[in-house]
LOLO-222703 format. One record per residue: x, y, z of N, C-alpha, C, O in turn; residue number from 1; chain. Coordinates in pm, 1 decimal. Layout:
% LOLO-222703
X; Y; Z; X; Y; Z; X; Y; Z; X; Y; Z; NUM; A
...
END
This chain:
% LOLO-222703
11092.5; 12649.1; 11131.7; 11029.2; 12744.8; 11036.2; 10979.0; 12661.4; 10915.2; 11048.7; 12572.5; 10866.3; 1; A
10856.8; 12692.8; 10868.9; 10801.5; 12630.8; 10754.0; 10855.2; 12689.1; 10626.0; 10870.7; 12810.5; 10613.5; 2; A
10883.9; 12601.4; 10529.8; 10922.7; 12653.6; 10398.6; 10797.3; 12657.0; 10313.9; 10700.1; 12588.3; 10345.3; 3; A
10797.3; 12734.0; 10209.0; 10691.6; 12741.4; 10113.2; 10658.7; 12600.8; 10063.6; 10746.6; 12528.4; 10016.8; 4; A
10534.4; 12563.9; 10074.1; 10490.2; 12430.0; 10026.6; 10509.1; 12323.1; 10126.1; 10480.5; 12207.1; 10096.7; 5; A
10558.8; 12357.0; 10250.5; 10582.9; 12257.5; 10352.7; 10465.8; 12260.4; 10451.8; 10475.5; 12323.0; 10557.3; 6; A
10353.9; 12192.0; 10417.6; 10239.0; 12188.5; 10506.9; 10172.9; 12054.6; 10483.5; 10191.4; 11991.4; 10379.5; 7; A
10092.0; 12010.7; 10586.4; 10031.1; 11876.6; 10573.4; 9917.6; 11880.8; 10468.9; 9852.9; 11983.5; 10448.9; 8; A
9896.6; 11768.5; 10404.9; 9789.7; 11751.1; 10306.0; 9713.4; 11626.9; 10354.1; 9748.2; 11515.4; 10315.2; 9; A
9610.2; 11644.2; 10437.9; 9538.7; 11524.8; 10485.6; 9458.8; 11457.0; 10374.6; 9374.8; 11516.9; 10307.5; 10; A
9490.3; 11328.1; 10359.5; 9421.0; 11243.8; 10261.9; 9294.6; 11190.8; 10334.1; 9305.1; 11129.5; 10440.4; 11; A
9177.1; 11214.6; 10276.2; 9052.0; 11169.2; 10330.8; 9025.7; 11029.2; 10293.3; 8994.5; 10946.1; 10378.7; 12; A
9037.8; 10999.0; 10162.6; 9018.4; 10862.1; 10111.1; 9057.4; 10853.3; 9967.4; 9077.8; 10954.8; 9900.8; 13; A
9068.2; 10730.8; 9918.6; 9097.9; 10706.6; 9778.1; 8981.7; 10650.7; 9708.6; 8903.1; 10575.7; 9766.6; 14; A
8967.7; 10687.7; 9576.6; 8863.1; 10630.5; 9494.4; 8940.3; 10586.4; 9368.4; 8979.1; 10669.1; 9285.9; 15; A
8960.4; 10460.7; 9356.4; 9042.4; 10410.1; 9241.6; 9181.7; 10474.2; 9253.6; 9246.5; 10463.9; 9357.8; 16; A
9225.1; 10537.7; 9150.2; 9356.7; 10596.7; 9151.9; 9352.7; 10744.4; 9201.4; 9455.1; 10812.7; 9203.5; 17; A
9233.9; 10790.4; 9240.3; 9221.5; 10931.3; 9280.6; 9229.9; 10944.7; 9431.1; 9180.2; 10861.3; 9506.7; 18; A
9296.9; 11056.4; 9473.4; 9302.0; 11090.2; 9612.2; 9205.1; 11208.3; 9639.3; 9204.0; 11307.3; 9566.0; 19; A
9125.4; 11194.9; 9744.6; 9039.3; 11300.7; 9790.7; 9105.5; 11361.5; 9915.1; 9126.3; 11290.8; 10013.7; 20; A
9138.2; 11489.0; 9912.0; 9223.9; 11544.2; 10023.2; 9179.8; 11687.8; 10048.9; 9106.3; 11750.1; 9972.3; 21; A
9230.1; 11735.5; 10162.2; 9216.2; 11877.3; 10204.5; 9348.7; 11943.2; 10179.5; 9454.5; 11885.6; 10204.8; 22; A
9342.2; 12066.0; 10128.9; 9460.8; 12142.7; 10106.6; 9479.0; 12245.3; 10221.5; 9406.9; 12344.9; 10226.2; 23; A
9569.6; 12222.7; 10308.8; 9568.6; 12301.9; 10437.9; 9635.5; 12435.6; 10424.8; 9638.4; 12511.7; 10521.5; 24; A
9688.4; 12466.8; 10312.2; 9749.0; 12602.2; 10293.5; 9643.0; 12689.3; 10226.2; 9669.0; 12744.6; 10119.3; 25; A
9526.1; 12703.0; 10284.7; 9412.1; 12773.0; 10226.9; 9413.8; 12927.4; 10252.2; 9333.7; 13000.9; 10194.5; 26; A
9505.8; 12973.8; 10338.8; 9506.0; 13110.4; 10372.6; 9404.8; 13143.7; 10486.2; 9334.3; 13054.3; 10533.0; 27; A
9397.8; 13266.6; 10528.7; 9309.1; 13305.8; 10634.2; 9219.2; 13418.0; 10592.3; 9268.7; 13514.8; 10534.5; 28; A
9094.2; 13412.5; 10616.3; 9024.0; 13293.8; 10667.5; 9019.7; 13189.7; 10560.7; 9028.3; 13222.8; 10442.5; 29; A
9006.2; 13061.8; 10598.4; 9001.8; 12962.0; 10494.7; 8870.2; 12970.0; 10413.9; 8770.0; 13021.2; 10463.8; 30; A
8870.9; 12920.2; 10291.5; 8753.4; 12916.9; 10207.0; 8649.2; 12828.4; 10269.2; 8678.2; 12753.9; 10362.8; 31; A
8523.9; 12835.7; 10216.6; 8422.2; 12738.3; 10266.7; 8461.5; 12597.6; 10248.0; 8553.5; 12569.3; 10171.4; 32; A
8395.3; 12505.9; 10315.3; 8431.7; 12363.7; 10316.4; 8438.5; 12308.4; 10171.7; 8345.7; 12325.8; 10092.7; 33; A
8551.8; 12240.9; 10139.7; 8566.4; 12181.5; 10006.7; 8678.0; 12075.7; 10014.4; 8757.5; 12070.8; 10108.2; 34; A
8678.8; 11994.1; 9912.9; 8790.5; 11894.0; 9894.7; 8853.3; 11917.3; 9760.8; 8800.7; 11986.2; 9673.5; 35; A
8971.9; 11854.3; 9748.8; 9042.6; 11852.5; 9621.3; 9054.6; 11705.7; 9578.2; 9054.6; 11615.3; 9661.7; 36; A
9064.5; 11684.1; 9449.8; 9077.9; 11548.5; 9393.7; 9189.3; 11554.4; 9293.5; 9199.6; 11647.6; 9213.8; 37; A
9273.2; 11452.5; 9299.0; 9382.0; 11445.9; 9200.8; 9423.9; 11299.7; 9190.0; 9421.0; 11225.8; 9288.4; 38; A
9461.4; 11260.3; 9073.4; 9519.9; 11130.1; 9050.0; 9669.3; 11134.6; 9081.4; 9737.1; 11228.4; 9039.7; 39; A
9722.4; 11036.0; 9153.7; 9857.9; 11035.0; 9186.1; 9893.2; 11105.5; 9314.6; 9862.7; 11056.0; 9423.0; 40; A
9957.9; 11222.1; 9304.1; 10007.6; 11301.9; 9417.6; 9920.8; 11423.1; 9442.5; 9892.0; 11494.2; 9346.2; 41; A
9877.9; 11451.9; 9559.8; 9803.4; 11577.2; 9586.8; 9885.2; 11702.9; 9548.6; 10005.5; 11712.8; 9572.6; 42; A
9813.0; 11795.9; 9488.9; 9880.9; 11925.4; 9457.0; 9773.0; 12033.4; 9451.6; 9653.1; 12006.2; 9455.9; 43; A
9822.3; 12159.4; 9441.7; 9731.4; 12273.5; 9441.0; 9644.2; 12278.1; 9318.7; 9543.5; 12348.9; 9320.9; 44; A
9674.6; 12209.8; 9215.2; 9596.4; 12218.3; 9093.7; 9495.7; 12102.0; 9079.1; 9457.4; 12066.2; 8967.8; 45; A
9453.6; 12043.8; 9192.6; 9357.5; 11938.8; 9191.8; 9217.7; 11993.5; 9164.1; 9194.2; 12112.8; 9183.2; 46; A
9125.9; 11910.6; 9120.4; 8989.7; 11950.6; 9104.9; 8929.2; 11986.5; 9241.7; 8955.8; 11919.6; 9341.6; 47; A
8847.4; 12093.1; 9244.9; 8787.0; 12137.0; 9367.4; 8639.0; 12117.9; 9366.9; 8570.0; 12151.7; 9270.7; 48; A
8588.7; 12061.1; 9479.8; 8442.6; 12034.6; 9503.5; 8403.9; 12095.0; 9628.3; 8462.0; 12064.8; 9732.5; 49; A
8302.7; 12184.6; 9624.7; 8244.2; 12243.5; 9745.3; 8151.8; 12145.9; 9810.5; 8086.9; 12067.5; 9741.2; 50; A
8142.9; 12147.1; 9944.1; 8045.0; 12074.4; 10021.9; 7942.7; 12172.3; 10071.0; 7979.4; 12267.8; 10139.5; 51; A
7818.9; 12155.0; 10040.9; 7712.9; 12248.5; 10086.4; 7667.1; 12218.6; 10225.1; 7698.9; 12113.8; 10281.4; 52; A
7594.1; 12308.0; 10279.5; 7540.7; 12286.8; 10418.6; 7446.3; 12168.9; 10427.1; 7425.9; 12114.7; 10535.7; 53; A
7388.7; 12128.1; 10316.9; 7298.0; 12011.9; 10311.0; 7372.3; 11882.2; 10273.6; 7310.0; 11776.5; 10263.5; 54; A
7505.8; 11889.9; 10253.0; 7586.8; 11773.2; 10226.9; 7604.5; 11739.2; 10077.1; 7658.7; 11634.8; 10040.6; 55; A
7556.4; 11831.7; 9993.1; 7575.0; 11805.9; 9854.0; 7715.6; 11847.3; 9805.3; 7786.2; 11924.7; 9870.0; 56; A
7752.3; 11792.6; 9689.4; 7884.9; 11829.0; 9627.6; 7859.5; 11912.4; 9505.4; 7780.8; 11874.4; 9418.7; 57; A
7925.8; 12026.6; 9497.6; 7918.8; 12114.9; 9381.4; 8055.7; 12135.3; 9322.9; 8149.5; 12169.7; 9394.8; 58; A
8069.0; 12115.1; 9194.7; 8196.0; 12133.1; 9127.5; 8236.6; 12281.7; 9123.2; 8164.2; 12365.1; 9068.8; 59; A
8353.6; 12313.3; 9181.5; 8407.4; 12451.0; 9168.7; 8488.8; 12461.4; 9037.2; 8473.7; 12557.1; 8961.1; 60; A
8574.4; 12361.8; 9012.9; 8650.9; 12359.2; 8887.2; 8708.4; 12217.9; 8873.5; 8718.8; 12141.8; 8969.7; 61; A
8744.2; 12187.9; 8751.0; 8801.5; 12054.7; 8720.2; 8942.0; 12071.6; 8663.2; 8969.5; 12024.1; 8553.0; 62; A
9030.9; 12138.0; 8735.8; 9168.3; 12163.8; 8692.5; 9243.4; 12028.4; 8666.9; 9332.0; 12023.0; 8581.6; 63; A
9208.2; 11921.6; 8739.8; 9277.2; 11795.3; 8717.8; 9224.0; 11719.6; 8594.6; 9273.5; 11612.1; 8561.0; 64; A
9125.0; 11775.9; 8529.7; 9068.0; 11723.2; 8409.0; 9022.2; 11579.1; 8420.1; 9054.2; 11494.6; 8336.5; 65; A
8946.5; 11553.6; 8525.6; 8892.8; 11417.9; 8549.6; 8780.7; 11401.0; 8448.3; 8698.5; 11490.8; 8430.6; 66; A
8777.1; 11284.4; 8380.8; 8669.7; 11257.7; 8285.9; 8535.3; 11265.5; 8349.0; 8520.7; 11219.7; 8462.4; 67; A
8433.6; 11320.7; 8283.8; 8298.9; 11349.2; 8338.1; 8240.9; 11226.9; 8406.7; 8192.6; 11240.4; 8519.1; 68; A
8242.5; 11110.1; 8347.7; 8181.6; 10993.0; 8411.5; 8248.1; 10959.1; 8541.5; 8178.2; 10930.0; 8638.6; 69; A
8379.5; 10961.0; 8549.3; 8448.5; 10933.6; 8669.2; 8421.0; 11043.3; 8773.0; 8399.5; 11012.8; 8890.3; 70; A
8421.5; 11166.3; 8732.3; 8400.9; 11279.9; 8822.5; 8261.2; 11270.5; 8887.3; 8247.5; 11294.6; 9007.2; 71; A
8160.7; 11236.7; 8811.2; 8025.7; 11222.8; 8868.8; 8024.3; 11111.0; 8977.9; 7963.8; 11128.9; 9083.6; 72; A
8089.5; 10999.5; 8951.9; 8095.9; 10894.1; 9048.4; 8167.9; 10937.2; 9174.6; 8122.0; 10910.4; 9285.7; 73; A
8282.2; 11004.7; 9157.1; 8355.9; 11056.8; 9270.0; 8276.2; 11158.4; 9353.0; 8284.5; 11161.1; 9475.8; 74; A
8200.1; 11240.5; 9283.2; 8116.1; 11337.9; 9355.7; 8003.7; 11270.3; 9431.2; 7963.5; 11317.5; 9537.6; 75; A
7952.1; 11160.4; 9378.0; 7851.6; 11083.5; 9459.4; 7911.2; 11025.4; 9587.6; 7846.5; 11024.6; 9692.3; 76; A
8035.8; 10976.6; 9578.2; 8104.6; 10922.3; 9692.7; 8137.7; 11032.2; 9790.8; 8132.3; 11008.0; 9911.4; 77; A
8171.4; 11150.3; 9746.8; 8197.8; 11265.2; 9833.3; 8074.1; 11304.2; 9906.1; 8080.9; 11334.0; 10025.3; 78; A
7957.2; 11305.8; 9839.0; 7833.8; 11337.7; 9906.5; 7801.9; 11234.6; 10012.7; 7753.4; 11270.8; 10119.9; 79; A
7826.9; 11110.5; 9987.2; 7799.4; 11001.6; 10082.3; 7887.1; 11010.5; 10202.5; 7854.2; 10956.5; 10308.1; 80; A
8000.7; 11079.2; 10188.4; 8096.3; 11098.4; 10302.0; 8105.3; 11241.3; 10350.0; 8201.6; 11276.4; 10418.2; 81; A
8008.5; 11325.4; 10317.0; 8009.9; 11462.6; 10345.8; 8025.6; 11492.5; 10503.0; 8096.2; 11584.4; 10544.4; 82; A
7958.5; 11412.8; 10579.8; 7965.9; 11435.6; 10727.3; 8110.1; 11417.0; 10775.8; 8164.0; 11497.0; 10852.3; 83; A
8168.7; 11309.2; 10728.3; 8310.9; 11277.2; 10764.0; 8405.4; 11383.8; 10715.3; 8502.1; 11415.8; 10784.4; 84; A
8380.9; 11439.9; 10598.7; 8462.0; 11548.7; 10540.2; 8447.8; 11674.8; 10628.1; 8547.7; 11737.0; 10664.1; 85; A
8326.2; 11710.9; 10661.5; 8306.7; 11832.2; 10742.6; 8367.8; 11813.7; 10880.5; 8423.9; 11908.5; 10935.3; 86; A
8359.1; 11699.4; 10935.9; 8418.0; 11675.1; 11071.5; 8570.9; 11693.5; 11063.8; 8629.4; 11757.6; 11151.0; 87; A
8636.8; 11636.6; 10958.0; 8779.4; 11655.7; 10943.8; 8819.5; 11800.9; 10917.7; 8922.4; 11848.8; 10965.2; 88; A
8733.7; 11869.9; 10839.9; 8756.7; 12012.9; 10810.1; 8756.6; 12094.6; 10943.3; 8841.9; 12180.3; 10966.5; 89; A
8656.8; 12063.0; 11028.1; 8646.3; 12133.4; 11157.3; 8765.7; 12109.1; 11243.7; 8814.3; 12200.1; 11310.9; 90; A
8816.0; 11981.9; 11243.0; 8939.9; 11949.3; 11325.4; 9055.8; 12027.8; 11279.5; 9135.6; 12072.1; 11362.1; 91; A
9070.8; 12048.6; 11148.6; 9187.2; 12115.8; 11098.6; 9174.8; 12266.9; 11101.3; 9266.3; 12335.5; 11146.8; 92; A
9062.0; 12320.6; 11053.0; 9043.9; 12464.2; 11040.7; 8977.3; 12531.0; 11159.4; 8984.6; 12653.1; 11173.7; 93; A
8914.2; 12454.9; 11242.7; 8848.2; 12501.0; 11365.1; 8736.5; 12600.8; 11332.0; 8702.0; 12686.4; 11413.5; 94; A
8682.1; 12588.4; 11214.0; 8560.9; 12670.5; 11179.1; 8499.9; 12605.7; 11054.4; 8568.0; 12535.3; 10979.8; 95; A
8373.5; 12630.3; 11033.8; 8298.7; 12575.6; 10925.4; 8217.6; 12679.8; 10857.2; 8130.7; 12739.4; 10920.8; 96; A
8240.2; 12705.6; 10732.3; 8155.6; 12793.0; 10652.7; 8124.3; 12714.5; 10525.8; 8208.3; 12639.1; 10476.7; 97; A
8003.3; 12732.3; 10472.9; 7962.5; 12660.9; 10356.7; 7951.0; 12759.4; 10237.5; 7920.2; 12877.5; 10253.3; 98; A
7977.7; 12703.6; 10117.8; 7962.4; 12781.5; 9992.8; 7816.4; 12822.5; 9973.4; 7786.8; 12934.9; 9932.9; 99; A
7726.4; 12729.3; 10003.0; 7582.5; 12759.2; 10002.5; 7508.8; 12652.3; 10081.9; 7386.5; 12658.0; 10094.4; 100; A
END
């Protein structure tokens, strides 16, 4: 039996001290494709970035308070890896919806 908070958190890649990851406790149905970003340890309060159908990255919120310059660079890297992110999303959630 799973305990609250006991679920996998797939790490996609690291950018400096930041982890880009999927939060697998998204509920049903899962939200559209997105990633979370956090320095240190993944958590529910990481910054959220939507992946669009055309592979662009859109900021949903910056709860992790990543400085603007760093966030823009991270978002460029996320866009460059959007196909990889969507593929991993499909493997985990078995469906793909986009924010836009």
